[in-house]
C-alpha positions in Angstrom: -2.1 -54.3 18.3 -4.4 -54.3 15.2 -3.2 -55.9 12.0 -4.6 -53.9 9.2 -4.1 -53.3 5.5 -6.8 -50.7 5.0 -4.9 -48.3 2.8 -2.5 -48.2 -0.1 0.5 -45.9 0.1 3.0 -44.3 -2.3 6.7 -44.1 -1.6 7.4 -41.6 -4.4 8.3 -39.0 -1.8 11.1 -41.2 -0.6 12.3 -41.7 -4.2 11.2 -45.4 -4.4 9.3 -45.8 -7.7 7.1 -48.6 -9.1 7.7 -50.9 -6.2 5.2 -53.6 -5.3 4.3 -52.4 -1.8 3.1 -54.8 0.9 1.7 -52.4 3.4 1.0 -53.2 7.1 0.9 -57.0 6.5 0.0 -59.0 9.6 2.6 -61.0 11.5 1.0 -64.2 10.2 1.2 -63.1 6.6 4.8 -62.1 7.0 5.5 -65.5 8.5 3.9 -67.1 5.5 5.7 -64.9 3.0 9.1 -65.7 4.6 8.4 -69.5 4.2 7.1 -69.1 0.6 10.3 -67.2 -0.3 12.4 -69.8 1.4 14.0 -67.2 3.6 13.1 -69.0 6.8 12.0 -72.3 8.3 9.3 -72.9 10.9 10.6 -74.4 14.1 8.8 -77.0 16.2 7.9 -74.2 18.7 6.0 -72.4 15.9 8.4 -69.5 15.6 10.1 -68.8 12.3 13.8 -69.3 12.2 16.0 -67.1 9.8 19.7 -66.7 9.1 20.8 -63.1 9.0 23.7 -63.9 6.7 27.2 -62.5 6.9 26.4 -60.3 10.0 25.1 -62.0 13.1 25.5 -58.9 15.3 25.8 -55.1 15.0 28.8 -53.7 13.2 29.7 -50.7 15.4 32.6 -49.5 13.1 30.0 -49.1 10.3 27.6 -46.9 12.2 27.7 -43.3 11.2 25.9 -40.0 12.0 25.6 -37.3 9.3 27.5 -34.2 10.5 25.4 -31.2 9.8 24.0 -28.1 11.6 21.8 -30.2 13.9 24.6 -32.6 15.1 28.0 -30.9 14.6 28.0 -29.2 18.1 26.0 -31.7 20.0 27.3 -35.1 19.1 30.4 -36.5 20.8 32.4 -37.3 17.7 34.6 -40.3 18.5 35.4 -43.8 17.4 31.8 -44.6 18.4 30.1 -41.7 16.7 31.7 -41.5 13.3 30.9 -38.5 11.1 29.4 -38.9 7.6 29.3 -36.2 5.0 26.0 -34.7 3.9 26.5 -35.0 0.2 27.8 -38.6 0.5 24.7 -39.5 2.4 22.5 -38.0 -0.3 24.3 -39.9 -3.0 24.2 -43.2 -1.1 20.5 -42.6 -0.3 19.7 -42.2 -4.0 21.5 -45.5 -4.8 19.5 -47.4 -2.1 16.1 -46.1 -3.1 16.9 -46.8 -6.8 17.9 -50.4 -5.7 14.5 -50.8 -3.9 12.5 -49.3 -6.8 10.6 -51.8 -8.9 11.1 -54.5 -6.2 8.6 -56.2 -4.0 9.1 -54.5 -0.6 7.4 -54.4 2.8 6.3 -51.2 4.6 5.1 -50.8 8.1 3.9 -47.7 10.0 4.6 -48.0 13.8 5.9 -45.8 16.6 8.3 -45.7 19.5 7.8 -44.5 23.1 4.8 -45.8 25.0 4.2 -42.5 26.7 1.9 -40.4 24.5 3.8 -37.2 25.3 7.0 -38.6 23.8 5.6 -40.7 20.9 7.7 -40.9 17.7 6.0 -42.1 14.5 8.1 -44.3 12.3 7.8 -45.7 8.8 9.9 -48.8 8.2 10.7 -49.9 4.6 12.1 -53.4 4.3 13.5 -55.5 1.5 12.7 -58.7 3.3 9.4 -59.9 4.9 11.0 -61.2 8.0 12.8 -57.9 8.6 9.3 -56.2 8.4 8.0 -58.8 10.9 10.8 -57.9 13.2 9.6 -54.2 13.0 6.1 -55.4 13.8 7.5 -57.2 16.9 9.8 -54.5 18.1 8.1 -51.2 17.5 4.7 -50.2 19.0 1.7 -51.1 16.9 -0.8 -48.4 16.0 -4.5 -49.1 16.1 -6.6 -48.9 12.9 -7.9 -45.5 13.9 -4.3 -44.2 14.6 -3.2 -45.4 11.1 -5.9 -43.4 9.3 -4.1 -40.1 9.9 -0.6 -41.5 10.4 2.2 -39.1 9.6 5.7 -40.6 9.9 8.3 -38.4 11.6 11.3 -40.8 11.1 11.9 -43.3 8.3 13.9 -46.5 8.4 15.1 -47.8 5.1 16.5 -51.3 5.3 18.1 -52.9 2.3 20.2 -55.9 3.3 20.9 -56.9 -0.3 22.4 -53.5 -1.3 26.2 -53.4 -1.1 28.0 -50.1 -0.8 31.2 -49.3 -2.7 33.4 -47.9 0.1 35.7 -46.0 -2.3 32.8 -44.2 -3.9 30.2 -44.1 -1.1 32.3 -43.1 1.9 31.6 -46.1 4.0 34.2 -48.3 5.6 33.0 -51.5 3.9 29.9 -52.7 2.0 27.6 -52.5 5.0 26.4 -49.4 6.8 23.9 -47.9 9.3 23.7 -44.1 9.0 21.5 -41.7 11.0 20.5 -38.3 9.4 19.0 -36.1 12.1 18.1 -33.3 9.7 16.2 -35.6 7.3 15.1 -37.9 10.1 16.2 -41.1 8.2 18.0 -44.2 9.4 19.6 -45.8 6.3 20.7 -49.4 6.6 22.3 -51.6 4.0 24.5 -54.5 3.4 23.5 -56.4 6.6 20.6 -58.6 7.4 21.1 -58.3 11.2 17.8 -57.0 12.4 19.2 -55.4 15.5 20.5 -52.6 13.4 16.8 -51.5 12.8 15.9 -51.2 16.5 19.2 -49.8 17.5 19.0 -47.1 14.8 15.9 -45.7 16.3 17.3 -46.2 19.9 20.3 -44.1 18.8 18.0 -41.4 17.4 16.0 -41.2 20.6 19.3 -41.1 22.6 19.8 -37.7 20.9 16.3 -36.4 20.7 15.1 -37.1 24.2 17.9 -35.4 26.2 18.5 -32.6 23.8 14.8 -31.7 23.1 12.7 -33.4 25.8 14.6 -33.2 29.1 14.3 -37.0 29.3 17.0 -39.5 30.1 17.2 -42.4 27.5 18.5 -45.7 29.1 19.8 -49.0 27.8 17.9 -50.9 30.4 15.0 -53.2 31.2 12.4 -52.3 33.7 9.5 -53.9 35.7 7.0 -52.8 38.3 5.8 -54.5 41.5 2.3 -54.8 42.9 2.9 -51.7 45.1 3.8 -49.6 42.0 7.5 -49.5 42.6 9.6 -49.5 39.4 12.9 -51.3 39.2 15.5 -50.5 36.4 18.1 -53.0 35.2 21.1 -51.6 33.3 23.4 -54.1 31.6 25.3 -55.0 28.4 24.5 -58.0 26.3 24.8 -61.3 28.2 24.5 -59.9 31.7 20.9 -61.0 32.4 19.0 -57.8 31.6 16.1 -59.5 29.9 16.1 -62.6 32.1 16.1 -60.8 35.5 13.5 -58.2 34.5 11.1 -61.0 33.2 9.8 -62.0 36.7 6.5 -63.8 37.2 5.9 -61.7 40.4 6.3 -58.3 38.7 4.9 -56.8 35.6 7.4 -56.3 32.7 7.6 -52.7 31.3 10.2 -53.6 28.8 13.5 -55.5 28.3 15.9 -53.1 26.6 15.2 -49.4 26.0 13.5 -46.8 28.2 13.1 -43.2 28.9 13.0 -41.5 32.4 11.0 -38.3 32.3 11.0 -35.1 34.3 7.7 -36.3 35.7 9.6 -39.3 37.3 7.9 -41.9 35.1 9.7 -44.6 33.1 8.4 -45.6 29.7 9.3 -48.3 27.2 10.5 -47.3 23.7 9.5 -50.6 22.2 6.6 -52.9 21.6 8.6 -56.2 21.9 11.6 -58.0 23.3 14.9 -59.1 21.6 16.4 -61.8 23.9 19.5 -63.8 23.6 18.7 -67.5 23.5 22.1 -69.1 24.0 21.7 -72.0 26.4 18.0 -71.1 26.9 16.0 -73.6 28.9 12.3 -73.9 29.8 13.3 -74.6 33.4 15.6 -71.6 33.9 13.7 -69.0 31.8 10.1 -70.2 31.4 8.6 -66.9 30.4 11.1 -66.3 27.6 10.9 -69.9 26.5 7.0 -69.7 26.3 7.3 -66.5 24.2 9.0 -68.5 21.4 5.9 -69.4 19.4 4.1 -68.4 16.2 4.8 -64.7 15.7 8.4 -64.9 17.1 11.5 -64.8 15.0 14.5 -66.9 15.9 17.9 -65.8 14.5 20.9 -67.9 13.6 19.9 -70.9 15.7 20.6 -74.5 14.7 17.7 -76.9 14.3 17.4 -80.6 13.5 15.3 -82.0 10.6 12.2 -81.9 12.8 12.6 -78.2 13.6 13.8 -78.8 17.2 16.2 -76.0 18.3 19.5 -76.8 19.9 19.9 -73.6 22.0 23.4 -74.7 23.1 24.7 -74.9 19.5 26.6 -71.7 18.8 28.2 -72.9 15.5 26.7 -69.9 13.7 27.2 -67.3 16.5 27.1 -66.8 20.3 24.6 -64.1 19.6 21.6 -66.3 18.8 18.4 -64.3 19.3 14.6 -64.3 19.4 12.3 -61.3 18.8 8.7 -61.4 19.9 5.9 -58.9 20.6 5.8 -58.0 24.3 2.3 -59.5 24.6 3.9 -62.9 24.2 4.9 -62.4 27.9 2.0 -63.1 30.2 2.7 -60.6 33.0 3.2 -57.2 31.4 2.5 -53.6 32.4 -0.2 -52.0 30.2 0.6 -49.4 28.9 4.4 -49.9 29.2 4.9 -47.1 31.7 6.0 -47.2 35.3 6.2 -44.6 38.1 8.2 -44.1 41.2 11.6 -45.8 40.5 12.9 -47.2 43.7 15.8 -49.5 42.8 18.4 -49.5 40.0 20.5 -52.5 39.3 23.8 -52.3 37.3 24.4 -55.8 35.9 27.8 -57.1 35.1 29.1 -60.5 34.1 32.5 -60.3 35.8 34.6 -63.1 34.2 37.4 -62.3 36.6 35.2 -63.5 39.5 36.3 -60.7 41.9 33.2 -58.5 42.2 30.6 -59.3 44.9 27.5 -61.0 43.6 25.6 -57.9 45.0 26.7 -54.7 46.5 25.2 -51.3 47.4 26.6 -48.2 45.8 26.9 -44.6 47.1 25.7 -41.9 44.7 29.3 -41.2 43.7 30.0 -44.9 43.0 26.7 -45.1 41.0 27.8 -42.3 38.8 31.3 -43.8 38.4 30.0 -47.3 37.5 27.4 -45.9 35.2 30.0 -43.9 33.2 32.3 -47.0 33.2 29.7 -49.6 32.1 31.8 -52.7 32.9 31.4 -56.3 31.9 33.9 -58.8 30.6 34.5 -60.8 27.4 35.2 -64.5 28.0 37.4 -66.9 26.2 35.9 -68.1 23.0 33.4 -65.3 22.3 35.8 -63.5 19.9 38.8 -64.6 17.9 42.0 -64.3 20.0 40.2 -64.0 23.3 41.9 -66.7 25.5 41.3 -65.2 29.0 38.9 -62.7 30.5 39.1 -59.2 29.0 37.5 -56.2 30.7 34.9 -54.5 28.5 33.7 -51.0 29.2 30.8 -49.4 27.5 29.9 -46.0 28.9 26.3 -45.7 30.3 25.9 -49.5 29.5 25.3 -48.6 25.9 28.1 -46.5 24.4 27.5 -47.7 20.8 24.0 -46.0 20.9 24.8 -42.8 22.7 25.4 -39.8 20.4 26.2 -37.4 23.3 29.1 -37.4 25.6 28.6 -40.1 28.3 28.9 -37.5 31.2 25.8 -35.8 29.9 23.7 -38.9 30.4 25.5 -39.6 33.7 24.7 -36.2 35.1 21.1 -36.6 34.1 21.0 -40.0 35.9 22.7 -38.6 39.0 20.2 -35.8 39.2 17.2 -38.1 38.8 18.6 -40.6 41.3 19.0 -37.9 43.9 15.5 -36.4 43.2 13.8 -39.8 43.3 15.8 -41.2 46.3 16.6 -44.5 44.6 18.9 -47.2 45.8 21.6 -48.4 43.3 23.0 -51.9 43.4 25.9 -53.5 41.5 25.0 -57.1 40.6 27.6 -59.6 39.4 25.9 -62.3 37.3 29.3 -63.6 36.3 31.8 -65.8 38.0 32.5 -66.8 41.6 35.3 -68.9 43.1 37.9 -68.0 40.3 38.1 -66.5 36.9 36.2 -67.9 33.9 37.4 -71.5 33.3 38.2 -72.0 37.0 35.3 -70.7 39.0 31.6 -71.2 38.1 28.9 -68.8 36.9 26.7 -67.5 39.7 23.6 -69.7 39.7 20.6 -67.8 38.4 18.4 -68.8 41.3 20.8 -67.0 43.7 20.9 -63.8 41.6 17.1 -63.9 41.5 17.0 -64.3 45.3 19.3 -61.3 45.8 17.2 -59.1 43.5 14.0 -60.3 45.3 15.6 -59.5 48.7 16.3 -55.9 47.5 12.8 -55.4 46.0 11.2 -56.9 49.2 13.1 -54.4 51.4 15.2 -57.2 53.1 18.6 -55.6 52.2 18.2 -52.3 53.9 20.2 -49.3 54.6 24.0 -49.5 55.0 25.2 -50.3 58.5 28.5 -51.8 59.7 26.7 -54.8 61.2 24.9 -55.7 58.0 27.5 -54.7 55.3 31.2 -55.1 54.7 33.2 -52.6 52.7 35.2 -54.3 49.9 38.9 -53.5 50.5 39.7 -53.0 46.7 36.5 -51.7 45.1 35.0 -49.9 48.1 31.5 -51.1 47.6 29.2 -52.3 50.4 28.6 -56.1 50.2 25.9 -57.5 52.5 26.9 -60.0 55.1 23.8 -62.1 54.6 20.9 -62.4 52.2 17.7 -64.5 52.4 17.9 -67.5 50.1 21.6 -67.2 49.4 24.4 -69.2 51.0 26.4 -66.7 53.1 29.8 -67.9 51.8 28.8 -66.8 48.2 28.3 -63.2 49.3 32.1 -62.7 49.8 34.0 -63.3 46.5 37.3 -63.5 48.3 35.9 -66.4 50.5 34.8 -68.4 47.4 38.4 -68.4 46.0 40.1 -70.2 48.9 43.3 -68.4 47.8 43.7 -64.8 49.1 46.8 -64.1 47.2 45.4 -65.1 43.8 42.1 -63.3 44.6 43.7 -60.0 45.4 46.1 -60.2 42.5 43.1 -60.6 40.1 41.1 -57.9 42.0 43.9 -55.4 41.6 44.2 -56.3 37.9 40.5 -55.4 37.4 40.8 -52.3 39.6 43.6 -51.0 37.4 41.5 -51.6 34.3 38.7 -49.5 35.8 41.0 -46.7 36.6 42.8 -46.7 33.3 39.5 -46.7 31.4 38.2 -43.8 33.5 41.1 -41.5 32.5 39.2 -40.5 29.4 36.4 -39.1 31.5 38.3 -37.6 34.4 38.3 -34.0 33.1 34.5 -34.1 32.8 33.8 -35.7 36.2 33.9 -33.9 39.5 36.1 -35.1 42.4 33.2 -36.9 44.1 32.6 -39.1 41.1 36.3 -39.7 40.5 36.5 -41.1 44.1 33.5 -43.4 43.4 35.8 -45.9 41.7 38.4 -48.3 43.2 41.1 -46.4 45.0 43.9 -48.9 45.1 46.3 -49.8 42.4 48.2 -53.1 42.3 51.7 -52.7 43.7 
C-alpha cells in the first residue's frame, strides 16, 4: 500500500501523445486535485463526494466484447454479451487515445487477485483524478519494489468526456464499455460511473480464470472465522452482500469479487470495497460508516452546506455508493485469501415476502438457485415499477459473465461437493406481506441467523428440526437462536394463507419460466432443484 511517484512513464505505445501524465499519485494528492478542479466536494466525514453525471449506474446494454479468435467460440453471445467488430474497436480506440492526447491525465499501475499465483497486472489511464483515486481504492496496490519492474498485462482506458457517435462507431449510444481479450484492453467512454472500471476487469477475469486457470470466479463477498472457516455470500446489489460479510467477529476477505481455486482457497480480486450507502446508519452498519473518511469517495449523495450527508436522500439515484480501500475496515484478512470454505449463503431481497428468511438447500437446489440468481425489484426503483418484479441474474452476476451460466454452475457444483460445504438461501427482503404491506426483515435477525449457521447451531437436516416448504421445497428451520420463532415461517407472518399461497405460486411460476432458458443445459437432478408446483 505504498504511494509512490518514483518514475515517469510514456504512453506512446498506447497511442496517447504529449499528455501531461500524473503517474501513481497518492490518494491524498488525488483528493486535493479533485477539489482544486472543482470536480468534488469534501464531506464532513472527510471523504470526497463526486457526482458521476448522466450515468449513476452501469449501462448493461452498452457493454460489448470484441468477437475474435479468442472469444468467438467461448463467449455466450446473448443480450448480455454483445459482440463488437474488431475493426470498429480499432477505429474507436484511435479516437479515444487521440482525445486523451495533449490532455492532463492520471495513470496508475495496480493489480487484481490477491493470490500471487493468479495475479493480473493492470495499468489504468483516467481522464479525471477521482476516477484514478477509485482505481487506487479498488485495485490492489503494488509496493515500490513491485513497481520498479512492473509490466501491465491489461490496460483500462477511461475517458468519461469522450462521446461516441453510434452511427459511425458501432455503439448503441454515446457511452460504451468494451472488452478486447486479444489486445487485453478495457475501453470505457461517455460515462463517469466508476463501477464500469472495476466491473470491466471483473468481466475479464470471469473469462480468464475458468478458461485458462481452472478457477471459479464469483460475484460474492467472503469472510473467515477464528477457526479458519471461510464463508461465501452471493447476492445481487441491495441484498446485503457487503453488510453481512462485514462482521466484527470475522475477518473480511472482500466484499464483491473472488476466485475459488483448485487448491480449495478463496481469494479477493480487489483491494477495496464499493458499498451502497442508501439509508446507511452508524448504528446499523458501524464498520462501513467508519470507513467513510479521508481516502474514501462518495458518489451521487446529497449533502447540506456543512458537508453533512443525507444517506436517505435518493433524489439523484437509489444507487448511492462509497468506495474505500479495504484497510479502512479494521478487521480484515491479510492477505485477502481464505481456505476451507464451509458455508455458502445465497442472498435475495424477496419483495414478494414469501421465501423463508433462511433455509437449507440440497446440492441440486443450490445449483438451481445459483443458475437462477433471484432477487426482486421494488416499487420506485425504476420508472414504471409499481409492484414487486422478479429479477433473475444467472450466477448472481450475469452482466459480468462472458461464458454460459451453466459452466460456472457446474464448476460451483463440483467444488461444493469436493469441499462438503453447506448452502443456505437467505431472504433479506420482506416478511408478513409483499413490499408496501409487510416489512423488511430486521438486519439484527438476519445477522443472528447467519451467526447461528457459522456457529454450528443450525445443523444437519432432520424432520424434527426443519420443515419442508410446500411450494419451494427448501428446508426451513423450526427454531433459531436469537430469532423469534414466528418469523422463521413466512406463511405464519402473513396471517392470510390464501393470499400467501397465491403470491408464493406467482413467484414459483416466475422461477420456472425463467429457468426454461437453461433446461436443455441442466441435468434432471438440477431441474428438480426448483419449485415443483405451478399455480392452478
